C-alpha positions in Angstrom: 0.0 0.0 0.0 1.2 3.5 -0.8 -0.3 6.7 0.5 0.8 9.8 -1.5 0.8 13.3 0.0 -2.0 15.4 -1.4 -0.5 17.7 -3.9 2.7 15.8 -3.8 4.3 17.8 -1.0 5.5 16.7 2.4 4.4 20.1 3.7 0.8 19.7 2.6 -2.0 18.3 4.7 -1.8 14.6 5.2 -5.5 14.0 5.0 -7.2 12.9 1.8 -6.6 10.2 -0.9 -5.6 12.4 -3.8 -2.7 11.2 -5.9 0.4 13.3 -6.4 0.0 14.8 -9.9 3.7 15.0 -10.3 4.0 11.2 -9.8 2.1 10.2 -12.9 5.1 9.5 -15.1 8.7 10.3 -16.0 9.4 13.2 -18.3 12.7 13.4 -20.2 12.6 17.1 -19.7 11.7 17.4 -16.0 12.2 14.0 -14.5 9.8 12.5 -12.0 8.7 13.6 -8.6 7.8 10.9 -6.0 6.1 12.0 -2.8 4.5 9.4 -0.5 4.0 9.6 3.2 3.6 5.8 3.6 4.6 2.8 1.6 3.6 -0.6 3.0 4.1 -4.3 2.1 0.9 -5.9 3.2 0.2 -4.5 6.7 3.8 -3.7 7.3 4.9 -0.1 6.9 8.3 0.0 5.1 8.8 3.6 3.9 7.8 6.8 5.6 7.7 10.5 4.4 9.5 9.9 1.1 9.9 12.8 -1.2 12.3 12.4 -4.1 12.9 13.9 -7.5 14.6 11.8 -10.3 16.4 14.0 -12.8 17.6 13.5 -16.3 21.4 13.6 -16.7 21.9 12.2 -13.2 23.0 8.9 -11.7 21.3 8.5 -8.3 22.5 5.8 -5.9 20.3 4.6 -3.1 22.3 3.3 -0.2 21.6 2.1 3.3 21.7 -0.9 5.6 19.9 -4.2 4.9 16.2 -3.7 5.6 16.3 0.1 5.2 13.7 -0.1 2.4 15.9 0.3 -0.7 14.3 -2.4 -2.8 10.8 -1.3 -1.7 11.6 2.2 -2.8 12.8 1.1 -6.2 9.7 -1.1 -6.7 7.5 1.9 -5.7 9.3 4.1 -8.2 8.7 1.4 -10.8 4.9 1.5 -10.0 4.9 -2.1 -8.9 3.3 -1.6 -5.5 -0.4 -1.0 -4.8 -1.1 2.7 -4.7 1.8 3.7 -6.9 1.0 4.8 -10.5 2.0 2.3 -13.3 4.9 3.3 -15.5 5.2 3.1 -19.3 7.5 0.1 -19.8 8.8 1.7 -23.0 10.2 4.6 -21.0 11.0 3.0 -17.7 13.2 -0.1 -17.4 13.3 -2.0 -14.0 15.9 -4.6 -13.1 15.0 -6.5 -10.0 17.5 -7.7 -7.4 19.0 -11.0 -8.3 17.2 -11.1 -11.7 17.8 -14.4 -13.5 16.6 -16.0 -16.7 14.9 -19.3 -16.0 14.8 -20.4 -19.6 17.6 -21.9 -21.8 17.8 -18.7 -24.0 20.9 -17.3 -25.6 22.4 -14.1 -24.2 21.1 -12.3 -27.4 17.6 -13.6 -26.9 17.6 -12.5 -23.2 18.6 -9.0 -24.3 16.0 -9.0 -27.1 13.3 -9.4 -24.4 13.9 -5.7 -23.8 12.1 -5.0 -27.0 8.8 -6.5 -25.9 7.3 -3.2 -24.6 7.9 -1.8 -28.1 6.3 -4.8 -29.8 9.1 -5.0 -32.3 12.2 -7.2 -33.0 14.7 -4.4 -33.7 18.2 -5.8 -33.8 20.2 -2.5 -33.5 19.2 -1.7 -29.9 19.9 -5.3 -28.9 23.4 -5.2 -30.4 24.1 -1.8 -28.9 23.0 -3.1 -25.5 25.2 -6.2 -25.7 28.1 -4.1 -26.8 27.6 -1.5 -24.0 27.4 -4.3 -21.3 30.6 -5.9 -22.6 29.0 -9.2 -23.7 28.6 -9.0 -27.4 30.9 -11.9 -27.8 28.5 -14.0 -25.7 25.5 -13.3 -27.9 25.0 -16.9 -29.0 25.9 -18.5 -25.7 23.2 -20.0 -23.5 22.6 -17.8 -20.5 22.4 -20.8 -18.2 25.9 -21.9 -19.3 27.8 -18.7 -18.6 29.1 -17.3 -15.3 26.8 -15.6 -12.8 28.4 -12.2 -13.5 28.0 -12.6 -17.2 24.3 -13.7 -16.8 23.8 -10.6 -14.6 25.1 -8.4 -17.4 22.8 -10.2 -19.9 19.9 -9.1 -17.7 21.2 -5.5 -17.6 21.5 -5.6 -21.5 17.8 -6.5 -21.6 17.1 -3.1 -19.8 19.4 -1.2 -22.1 17.7 -2.8 -25.2 14.5 -1.2 -24.1 16.1 2.2 -24.7 14.3 3.8 -21.7 14.4 7.3 -20.4 14.6 6.0 -16.8 16.6 3.1 -15.5 15.7 1.6 -12.1 18.3 -1.0 -11.3 18.5 -3.0 -8.1 22.1 -3.9 -7.3 23.3 -4.0 -11.0 26.9 -4.8 -9.9 26.0 -7.8 -7.8 28.0 -10.9 -8.8 30.4 -8.9 -10.9 34.2 -8.9 -10.4 35.9 -5.5 -9.6 36.7 -4.7 -13.2 33.2 -5.4 -14.5 31.5 -3.7 -11.5 33.5 -0.5 -12.2 32.9 -0.8 -15.9 29.1 -1.0 -15.4 29.0 1.9 -13.0 31.1 3.9 -15.5 28.6 2.9 -18.2 25.7 4.0 -16.0 27.2 7.4 -15.3 27.8 7.9 -19.1 24.2 6.8 -19.8 22.9 9.3 -17.3 25.0 12.1 -18.8 23.6 11.3 -22.2 20.3 12.6 -21.0 18.7 9.6 -19.2 17.9 9.3 -15.5 19.5 6.3 -13.7 18.7 5.1 -10.2 20.7 2.2 -8.7 20.5 0.5 -5.4 24.1 0.0 -4.4 25.7 -1.7 -1.5 29.2 -0.9 -2.6 29.5 2.5 -1.0 32.9 3.3 -2.7 31.3 2.7 -6.2 28.4 4.9 -5.3 30.5 7.8 -4.1 32.8 7.5 -7.1 30.3 7.2 -9.9 27.0 8.6 -8.7 26.1 12.3 -9.0 23.8 12.1 -6.0 23.2 9.7 -3.1 20.1 9.1 -1.2 20.8 7.4 2.2 17.9 5.3 3.6 17.7 4.4 7.3 14.8 2.8 9.0 12.5 3.4 6.0 13.2 7.2 5.9 15.5 9.4 3.8 18.4 10.2 6.1 20.2 12.2 3.5 19.8 13.3 -0.1 23.1 15.0 -1.1 25.8 15.2 -3.8 27.8 12.0 -3.8 31.0 13.6 -2.7 29.2 14.9 0.4 27.5 11.6 1.4 30.2 9.9 3.4 29.2 11.2 6.9 25.5 10.2 6.4 26.6 6.8 5.1 28.9 6.3 8.0 26.1 7.2 10.4 23.6 4.9 8.7 25.9 1.9 8.8 27.3 2.7 12.3 30.9 2.9 11.1 33.6 5.5 11.5 35.0 7.3 8.4 38.3 9.0 7.6 41.4 8.7 5.5 42.7 5.2 4.9 46.3 5.1 3.7 46.2 1.4 2.8 46.8 0.4 -0.9 43.6 -0.2 -2.8 42.3 -0.9 -6.3 42.1 2.2 -8.4 39.1 3.5 -10.3 38.1 1.9 -13.6 40.1 3.0 -16.7 38.3 1.7 -19.9 41.5 2.0 -21.8 43.2 -0.5 -19.6 40.2 -2.9 -19.2 40.9 -6.5 -20.3 37.1 -7.0 -20.9 
């Protein structure tokens, strides 16, 4: 269940069933405003007093501890929960957490499923999606006979093949090795900067800070912070109950596509 604020504002009266007029759909020009005072799963309240704006040209990372409501927020944004407006599947692509293909399809066939909302079999978007996700060479391989990380990228390619204005991706770098994870986050930032809006749930805080433009920190079903990525570390540390500071230990460096072996 989802209860929007009347008029779409957290400062408005909380009485009345009116839907937020700004929550009707994503616009490539203005983005999408999402304002709901309560989002529940069954009888269990999960999100409280949520007010977000998704903007074109921006990669937004949603971070927070397990159980904070990240996946529920993404499903609400996708219009998949009762009380949330449905989205146009040609314009909004949603990749669930741990998405898998249960059929013995090829990687190319999995990516081509992204054309279903358009009711066509266009090849060019599928080829571009496979190329972008670094798995064009796997096009004719069965998805159940490749690695988990490669299968994960096949599912991501399905979202890219849709050519949406808005990507809603739940842990898109799960199961990926460090090179592939950084490459995908680099791709998602580039995708956002090409005029799309990209929202990712991300547990890898270092990747979120490095590649996202903006970070929303969830804690206990509420927005604890909504700040530029470079300013998010104090709020992230507080949400996870960890200290933060300068760590002089050696570490893997950011992704460089020129040096990538993939």
